[in-house]
C-alpha angles and dihedrals in degrees: 000000000000091000090052090050091048091052090049089054090049092053091048092054100032091133092058090047090050090055090048094047094046092050094049092044092054092045094053091041092056092044089054091048091053094045090049085069101030096053096040100091094174090057093049094048096045098045105045137045093209107107097203097048090107091058090045088056090049089057088048091052090053091051093046090048090054090050091047091050092054092042093052090044090056092043089052090050089053091050090048093050091052093054103038095088092046094050090046089056091048089055092049092054091053106266113157116247091230091059092046089049090055091048092050092049095048094044093051093048093045092052093046100044094044093048091047095050092046089044092055090052091047089047090054091051091047091049090054094049099042095043094050093048092050095043093049098041097043098035093235128179113210132180128206094359111156124193091198112042115175097205089054092051091048092048092050093047094047094048096047097041089047092051092048091050088056091044091051091052090048092050091049093052094041099050100037092053095047119091115249095240091052090052090051092055099033094110092053095064112096124215099227115193118232126197115235102180098190094048094043092048090054091048092051093048093046091044094051092046091048093051091045090054090048092051091047093051092050091050091050098044090127089065101034095040114184093351089065091062091051092049092049092048094055100038099044094046091048093044093048093053094046093049093048092045093050104034101037094054091046092046095054094048094043095049091058089065094061123090095242089066088071094054118100113316096332091112090051091050092051090048091051090053092046095049095075097018098139093055090046093057093057094046094044090052089055091046092050091053092046089048090054093045093048096045093041093050094048091046093051093043091052089043091058089046094050095049094056094080090048091052091046092051096055092061101062142345093231130066096221144338124224123198113215093353114203124232091257091052092050088053090053089052092049091050089062090058095228120209092222133017128178137171123206126185120220146169120213144201125184093274107018134053117200120208135182107254092208092064092055091048089054094041108026114212114236119223132185118236113192116217098182120008094197094056094038091232118153145158127233110226123197107213131196118200096276094048094045092051090058098036119106088214095064089104085080088070090053092050090062092060094088090297092265096093097054091120096048120107119243117222123188116211137183118258092257095049091045092053092055092062114106098210118105115264120246135183130234116201117193128181142174126211125199092252131012094202093050091054097036093116093053092043090050090052092048092049092051091049097047105030097025087227141064094216106131091216089071098059138025137221137075094309092056090050091048091054092051096046093042090052090050095048101032092094094049093047092048094048092049097048095037095051091041091058091044094051090045090055091049091047090055091046092052096047096043092045092050094048099039094044089068096041096096091051089052095054097087092049092056091044088056091051090049091051093054092055105267111158123237090243091057092048091050089049091052091051092047092052095045095051092039090061090053090052100040100049098057089039092059093047091046093053092051090051090051095048091055095035094059087071089079092063095059088090095058102033121076091206126050112280087224094060110118091357091149093072100059089040090053094047091047092048089054093051092045090051089050091054089049093053092047091050096050091045092055092041092052092051090055102043101031101055 
């Protein structure tokens, strides 16, 4: 009988359960996606040159576990709030508390285990889709990457099932010890914020100091090493929560005292935010951290991607050199519409390569002279034969001769002296395209055709350097972009779950406004403002975290981590705005029926 009543309640509130299930599924899916990288030690070792990346991922797992713990705690509270009235009614009609306790326990476990299993499957599907998009679009080379990774699935299942076991026990104790009448009216008790100046001032001071310590540790990671990451993890998470908890409550109460709060529905919007203020502070703290993690990961991933052309360009002024290029290979070069093309004749021994000086005087050979290796700043120098003979950068000419003669010495002779050499004459064709990455497919095809390999050790030039650098940074680019997308999805899940979980309870408030003559435009405006606040506040905090957090990547990036930062910020802002529009659209459909 109780099971039948429980199923009736489930059918009655299927929309709330759908919100709950979708949120938990996305949470477990994202956790699996992260653990698929964090627990795959072979992948981490083979795709990055940073020795402590495994420990960094362990810190990330701790942080994500904390976020998951709070998220599941809130999801469990939402489940509990949905069922309190039903269980109160069961008690009033004579149901035994032991039976209700069993029902609570089974329902919590059923929700949790089902959502986790489905979430792992969804996470696997998302891993397939995201990884393929990134690998194909960025031209990445990865080793030992596994879409399905059993240790990650086990870790996700154990964590979520363990947390739901604890949640089920909490629900059992909470509901069976609460009087039936209190359960019936539990949703009618507001959580009114109260200002406690002394306590809030302490929280603000401690929060600011904690965040300052975290920022300092990230900026001095070269000195603190791994300990700096641990310090930043603890202090920034603590400081973010304390500031939200102190400032957000104070802000909502203080804003009601200004005159603009009495204009239109501004007072109603502030009251809506104040009604569940304590729950908002926890969730917004999580969202701020996820915002920082997502934006930071995408920014760093794009930073590694953007510095690859710069590193490739400091190696040589030419994309590739072909010795005795065939007619078909010359046609392939012409199809790429190169900016410069030159052909030089030479005769070679094992240690010396002889060139005609006149050809270099007619077609000067361009070399790269690095001024500052850390900043990747360099000059392009156009050399005739005399300059190139004396230049310390003439090895760049040797690199283009199939890469194997990089240690040979170039000698430039007159036409008469060159003609007297007995060695057979050969041709070296060099060319430069406008962008190595843009023409990487054509260059790859040309390398296979001419060298019968794509191993960069067999040929020189910018394309060979691109292959080496891309292979070195592919793992880091993939990790940054992959985790950025994953954290962004979890951020959206948290915000949307928090907002939509209270939508049904808000229906009657908007119905009352509609009955007293409020226009649909005013109601839409109130919704837009209320949800905008919940998106903007964590966004501002997250951006500040990212701007300071990028300091820690100065020790592993050859270019400044702030170079081109506007692009990932702009992309992220567009995605964030899209999530906002989707959220308000769904919320309106629920509350403005």
